[in-house]
C-alpha positions in Angstrom: -3.6 -10.7 -16.8 -1.0 -13.5 -17.7 0.0 -16.1 -15.2 3.5 -14.5 -14.5 1.8 -11.1 -14.0 -0.3 -12.8 -11.1 2.8 -14.0 -9.4 4.4 -10.5 -9.6 4.3 -8.1 -6.4 1.6 -5.6 -7.2 3.1 -2.0 -8.1 6.6 -3.1 -8.7 6.4 -2.4 -12.4 5.1 1.2 -11.8 7.9 1.8 -9.3 10.4 0.6 -11.8 8.9 2.9 -14.4 9.3 5.9 -11.7 12.8 4.9 -11.2 13.6 4.8 -14.9 12.6 8.4 -15.3 13.8 9.8 -11.9 16.8 12.1 -12.2 17.1 13.2 -8.6 19.6 10.8 -7.0 17.8 10.9 -3.6 14.5 10.1 -5.0 15.9 7.5 -7.2 17.5 5.7 -4.0 14.4 5.9 -2.2 12.3 4.3 -5.1 15.0 1.5 -5.3 14.9 0.8 -1.6 10.9 0.7 -2.0 11.5 -1.7 -5.0 14.0 -4.0 -3.1 11.6 -4.1 0.0 8.6 -4.9 -2.2 10.5 -7.7 -4.0 12.1 -9.2 -0.8 8.6 -9.2 0.9 7.1 -10.9 -2.3 9.8 -13.4 -2.3 9.5 -14.3 1.4 5.6 -14.8 1.1 6.5 -17.1 -2.0 8.9 -19.3 -0.2 6.5 -19.6 2.9 3.5 -20.5 0.5 5.3 -23.4 -1.2 
């Protein structure tokens, strides 16, 4: 695992792969919401840790 991968929120790459393949608009929207929530939480944690 590289240093940059350690700083990524766990699971977000898999969610991105799933979103890339999803053709159902409602399922895609739900995946994008999950990705956004995950990244926002990670960003907030990173800000408070520094």
